[in-house]
PyMOL CGO cylinders between C-alpha atoms (Angstrom):
from pymol import cmd
from pymol.cgo import CYLINDER

trace = [
    CYLINDER, 6.04, 7.09, -36.47, 4.46, 8.46, -33.31, 0.3, 1, 1, 1, 1, 1, 1,
    CYLINDER, 4.46, 8.46, -33.31, 2.84, 6.36, -30.65, 0.3, 1, 1, 1, 1, 1, 1,
    CYLINDER, 2.84, 6.36, -30.65, -0.41, 7.65, -29.20, 0.3, 1, 1, 1, 1, 1, 1,
    CYLINDER, -0.41, 7.65, -29.20, -0.23, 8.54, -25.52, 0.3, 1, 1, 1, 1, 1, 1,
    CYLINDER, -0.23, 8.54, -25.52, -1.97, 5.95, -23.41, 0.3, 1, 1, 1, 1, 1, 1,
    CYLINDER, -1.97, 5.95, -23.41, -3.28, 6.49, -19.92, 0.3, 1, 1, 1, 1, 1, 1,
    CYLINDER, -3.28, 6.49, -19.92, -1.90, 4.60, -16.96, 0.3, 1, 1, 1, 1, 1, 1,
    CYLINDER, -1.90, 4.60, -16.96, -5.26, 2.84, -16.70, 0.3, 1, 1, 1, 1, 1, 1,
    CYLINDER, -5.26, 2.84, -16.70, -5.02, 1.60, -20.30, 0.3, 1, 1, 1, 1, 1, 1,
    CYLINDER, -5.02, 1.60, -20.30, -1.49, 0.34, -19.69, 0.3, 1, 1, 1, 1, 1, 1,
    CYLINDER, -1.49, 0.34, -19.69, -2.60, -1.37, -16.46, 0.3, 1, 1, 1, 1, 1, 1,
    CYLINDER, -2.60, -1.37, -16.46, -5.52, -3.01, -18.26, 0.3, 1, 1, 1, 1, 1, 1,
    CYLINDER, -5.52, -3.01, -18.26, -3.21, -4.34, -20.98, 0.3, 1, 1, 1, 1, 1, 1,
    CYLINDER, -3.21, -4.34, -20.98, -0.76, -5.64, -18.38, 0.3, 1, 1, 1, 1, 1, 1,
    CYLINDER, -0.76, -5.64, -18.38, -3.67, -7.31, -16.57, 0.3, 1, 1, 1, 1, 1, 1,
    CYLINDER, -3.67, -7.31, -16.57, -4.67, -9.03, -19.83, 0.3, 1, 1, 1, 1, 1, 1,
    CYLINDER, -4.67, -9.03, -19.83, -1.08, -10.22, -20.28, 0.3, 1, 1, 1, 1, 1, 1,
    CYLINDER, -1.08, -10.22, -20.28, -1.06, -11.55, -16.71, 0.3, 1, 1, 1, 1, 1, 1,
    CYLINDER, -1.06, -11.55, -16.71, -4.25, -13.47, -17.48, 0.3, 1, 1, 1, 1, 1, 1,
    CYLINDER, -4.25, -13.47, -17.48, -2.55, -15.08, -20.48, 0.3, 1, 1, 1, 1, 1, 1,
    CYLINDER, -2.55, -15.08, -20.48, 0.44, -16.04, -18.35, 0.3, 1, 1, 1, 1, 1, 1,
    CYLINDER, 0.44, -16.04, -18.35, -1.84, -17.52, -15.71, 0.3, 1, 1, 1, 1, 1, 1,
    CYLINDER, -1.84, -17.52, -15.71, -3.59, -19.64, -18.35, 0.3, 1, 1, 1, 1, 1, 1,
    CYLINDER, -3.59, -19.64, -18.35, -0.24, -20.90, -19.67, 0.3, 1, 1, 1, 1, 1, 1,
    CYLINDER, -0.24, -20.90, -19.67, 0.91, -21.78, -16.14, 0.3, 1, 1, 1, 1, 1, 1,
    CYLINDER, 0.91, -21.78, -16.14, -2.32, -23.63, -15.49, 0.3, 1, 1, 1, 1, 1, 1,
    CYLINDER, -2.32, -23.63, -15.49, -1.83, -25.69, -18.65, 0.3, 1, 1, 1, 1, 1, 1,
    CYLINDER, -1.83, -25.69, -18.65, 1.80, -26.37, -17.72, 0.3, 1, 1, 1, 1, 1, 1,
    CYLINDER, 1.80, -26.37, -17.72, 0.70, -27.53, -14.28, 0.3, 1, 1, 1, 1, 1, 1,
    CYLINDER, 0.70, -27.53, -14.28, -1.79, -29.95, -15.87, 0.3, 1, 1, 1, 1, 1, 1,
    CYLINDER, -1.79, -29.95, -15.87, 0.86, -31.23, -18.27, 0.3, 1, 1, 1, 1, 1, 1,
    CYLINDER, 0.86, -31.23, -18.27, 3.33, -31.88, -15.45, 0.3, 1, 1, 1, 1, 1, 1,
    CYLINDER, 3.33, -31.88, -15.45, 0.65, -33.65, -13.42, 0.3, 1, 1, 1, 1, 1, 1,
    CYLINDER, 0.65, -33.65, -13.42, -0.18, -35.90, -16.38, 0.3, 1, 1, 1, 1, 1, 1,
    CYLINDER, -0.18, -35.90, -16.38, 3.51, -36.62, -16.98, 0.3, 1, 1, 1, 1, 1, 1,
    CYLINDER, 3.51, -36.62, -16.98, 3.90, -37.75, -13.37, 0.3, 1, 1, 1, 1, 1, 1,
    CYLINDER, 3.90, -37.75, -13.37, 1.36, -40.50, -14.03, 0.3, 1, 1, 1, 1, 1, 1,
    CYLINDER, 1.36, -40.50, -14.03, 3.49, -42.03, -16.83, 0.3, 1, 1, 1, 1, 1, 1,
    CYLINDER, 3.49, -42.03, -16.83, 5.03, -45.38, -16.05, 0.3, 1, 1, 1, 1, 1, 1,
    CYLINDER, 5.03, -45.38, -16.05, 7.76, -46.63, -16.00, 0.3, 1, 1, 1, 1, 1, 1,
    CYLINDER, 7.76, -46.63, -16.00, 9.92, -43.72, -14.97, 0.3, 1, 1, 1, 1, 1, 1,
    CYLINDER, 9.92, -43.72, -14.97, 13.26, -43.48, -13.25, 0.3, 1, 1, 1, 1, 1, 1,
    CYLINDER, 13.26, -43.48, -13.25, 13.21, -41.95, -9.76, 0.3, 1, 1, 1, 1, 1, 1,
    CYLINDER, 13.21, -41.95, -9.76, 15.44, -39.11, -10.98, 0.3, 1, 1, 1, 1, 1, 1,
    CYLINDER, 15.44, -39.11, -10.98, 13.04, -38.16, -13.80, 0.3, 1, 1, 1, 1, 1, 1,
    CYLINDER, 13.04, -38.16, -13.80, 10.06, -38.48, -11.44, 0.3, 1, 1, 1, 1, 1, 1,
    CYLINDER, 10.06, -38.48, -11.44, 11.71, -36.12, -8.95, 0.3, 1, 1, 1, 1, 1, 1,
    CYLINDER, 11.71, -36.12, -8.95, 12.44, -33.56, -11.68, 0.3, 1, 1, 1, 1, 1, 1,
    CYLINDER, 12.44, -33.56, -11.68, 8.84, -33.72, -12.94, 0.3, 1, 1, 1, 1, 1, 1,
    CYLINDER, 8.84, -33.72, -12.94, 7.55, -33.41, -9.39, 0.3, 1, 1, 1, 1, 1, 1,
    CYLINDER, 7.55, -33.41, -9.39, 9.66, -30.29, -8.84, 0.3, 1, 1, 1, 1, 1, 1,
    CYLINDER, 9.66, -30.29, -8.84, 8.43, -28.82, -12.14, 0.3, 1, 1, 1, 1, 1, 1,
    CYLINDER, 8.43, -28.82, -12.14, 4.83, -29.60, -11.25, 0.3, 1, 1, 1, 1, 1, 1,
    CYLINDER, 4.83, -29.60, -11.25, 5.15, -27.94, -7.83, 0.3, 1, 1, 1, 1, 1, 1,
    CYLINDER, 5.15, -27.94, -7.83, 6.80, -24.86, -9.32, 0.3, 1, 1, 1, 1, 1, 1,
    CYLINDER, 6.80, -24.86, -9.32, 4.08, -24.57, -11.99, 0.3, 1, 1, 1, 1, 1, 1,
    CYLINDER, 4.08, -24.57, -11.99, 1.34, -25.05, -9.38, 0.3, 1, 1, 1, 1, 1, 1,
    CYLINDER, 1.34, -25.05, -9.38, 2.81, -22.40, -7.06, 0.3, 1, 1, 1, 1, 1, 1,
    CYLINDER, 2.81, -22.40, -7.06, 3.26, -19.94, -9.92, 0.3, 1, 1, 1, 1, 1, 1,
    CYLINDER, 3.26, -19.94, -9.92, -0.28, -20.63, -11.17, 0.3, 1, 1, 1, 1, 1, 1,
    CYLINDER, -0.28, -20.63, -11.17, -1.74, -19.99, -7.70, 0.3, 1, 1, 1, 1, 1, 1,
    CYLINDER, -1.74, -19.99, -7.70, 0.28, -16.81, -7.21, 0.3, 1, 1, 1, 1, 1, 1,
    CYLINDER, 0.28, -16.81, -7.21, -0.59, -15.50, -10.66, 0.3, 1, 1, 1, 1, 1, 1,
    CYLINDER, -0.59, -15.50, -10.66, -4.26, -16.35, -10.24, 0.3, 1, 1, 1, 1, 1, 1,
    CYLINDER, -4.26, -16.35, -10.24, -4.46, -14.43, -6.98, 0.3, 1, 1, 1, 1, 1, 1,
    CYLINDER, -4.46, -14.43, -6.98, -2.60, -11.46, -8.41, 0.3, 1, 1, 1, 1, 1, 1,
    CYLINDER, -2.60, -11.46, -8.41, -4.85, -11.47, -11.50, 0.3, 1, 1, 1, 1, 1, 1,
    CYLINDER, -4.85, -11.47, -11.50, -7.98, -11.19, -9.33, 0.3, 1, 1, 1, 1, 1, 1,
    CYLINDER, -7.98, -11.19, -9.33, -6.47, -8.59, -7.01, 0.3, 1, 1, 1, 1, 1, 1,
    CYLINDER, -6.47, -8.59, -7.01, -5.17, -6.40, -9.82, 0.3, 1, 1, 1, 1, 1, 1,
    CYLINDER, -5.17, -6.40, -9.82, -8.46, -6.74, -11.72, 0.3, 1, 1, 1, 1, 1, 1,
    CYLINDER, -8.46, -6.74, -11.72, -10.37, -5.40, -8.71, 0.3, 1, 1, 1, 1, 1, 1,
    CYLINDER, -10.37, -5.40, -8.71, -7.88, -2.56, -8.29, 0.3, 1, 1, 1, 1, 1, 1,
    CYLINDER, -7.88, -2.56, -8.29, -8.24, -1.60, -11.96, 0.3, 1, 1, 1, 1, 1, 1,
    CYLINDER, -8.24, -1.60, -11.96, -12.04, -1.62, -11.65, 0.3, 1, 1, 1, 1, 1, 1,
    CYLINDER, -12.04, -1.62, -11.65, -11.78, 0.72, -8.67, 0.3, 1, 1, 1, 1, 1, 1,
    CYLINDER, -11.78, 0.72, -8.67, -9.56, 3.10, -10.65, 0.3, 1, 1, 1, 1, 1, 1,
    CYLINDER, -9.56, 3.10, -10.65, -11.77, 3.16, -13.74, 0.3, 1, 1, 1, 1, 1, 1,
    CYLINDER, -11.77, 3.16, -13.74, -13.77, 6.34, -14.12, 0.3, 1, 1, 1, 1, 1, 1,
    CYLINDER, -13.77, 6.34, -14.12, -17.51, 5.87, -13.78, 0.3, 1, 1, 1, 1, 1, 1,
    CYLINDER, -17.51, 5.87, -13.78, -19.58, 6.82, -16.75, 0.3, 1, 1, 1, 1, 1, 1,
    CYLINDER, -19.58, 6.82, -16.75, -21.92, 9.81, -16.48, 0.3, 1, 1, 1, 1, 1, 1,
    CYLINDER, -21.92, 9.81, -16.48, -25.09, 7.70, -16.54, 0.3, 1, 1, 1, 1, 1, 1,
    CYLINDER, -25.09, 7.70, -16.54, -24.10, 5.57, -13.54, 0.3, 1, 1, 1, 1, 1, 1,
    CYLINDER, -24.10, 5.57, -13.54, -23.02, 8.73, -11.70, 0.3, 1, 1, 1, 1, 1, 1,
    CYLINDER, -23.02, 8.73, -11.70, -26.43, 10.33, -12.37, 0.3, 1, 1, 1, 1, 1, 1,
    CYLINDER, -26.43, 10.33, -12.37, -28.30, 7.21, -11.21, 0.3, 1, 1, 1, 1, 1, 1,
    CYLINDER, -28.30, 7.21, -11.21, -26.24, 7.19, -8.02, 0.3, 1, 1, 1, 1, 1, 1,
    CYLINDER, -26.24, 7.19, -8.02, -27.02, 10.86, -7.39, 0.3, 1, 1, 1, 1, 1, 1,
    CYLINDER, -27.02, 10.86, -7.39, -30.75, 10.37, -8.04, 0.3, 1, 1, 1, 1, 1, 1,
    CYLINDER, -30.75, 10.37, -8.04, -30.95, 7.33, -5.76, 0.3, 1, 1, 1, 1, 1, 1,
    CYLINDER, -30.95, 7.33, -5.76, -29.05, 9.05, -2.97, 0.3, 1, 1, 1, 1, 1, 1,
    CYLINDER, -29.05, 9.05, -2.97, -26.18, 6.57, -2.84, 0.3, 1, 1, 1, 1, 1, 1,
    CYLINDER, -26.18, 6.57, -2.84, -23.70, 7.66, -0.17, 0.3, 1, 1, 1, 1, 1, 1,
    CYLINDER, -23.70, 7.66, -0.17, -20.75, 9.58, -1.52, 0.3, 1, 1, 1, 1, 1, 1,
    CYLINDER, -20.75, 9.58, -1.52, -22.61, 10.64, -4.65, 0.3, 1, 1, 1, 1, 1, 1,
    CYLINDER, -22.61, 10.64, -4.65, -25.01, 13.29, -3.31, 0.3, 1, 1, 1, 1, 1, 1,
    CYLINDER, -25.01, 13.29, -3.31, -24.76, 16.82, -4.64, 0.3, 1, 1, 1, 1, 1, 1,
]
cmd.load_cgo(trace, "trace")
């Protein structure tokens, strides 16, 4: 069985989608940990462990969210423009697209 060759842009787009899924899971985990911290009664040891887990999930969620946006913009900048948008840019005299 042969695998079709995929461009680097296709691979990056798929990885970006996977990162979005991970960010969503981290966001849900953060919410779950926050809700668990509100449970009473709880031993101080369990509370501390949940607090650590919540902070780790929140930090990872924030980092992943920022990376998701940054990578998404980078992928958009790498994507080839279609011919129609290129022609419109040329006709309107948009800088960098004149003939």
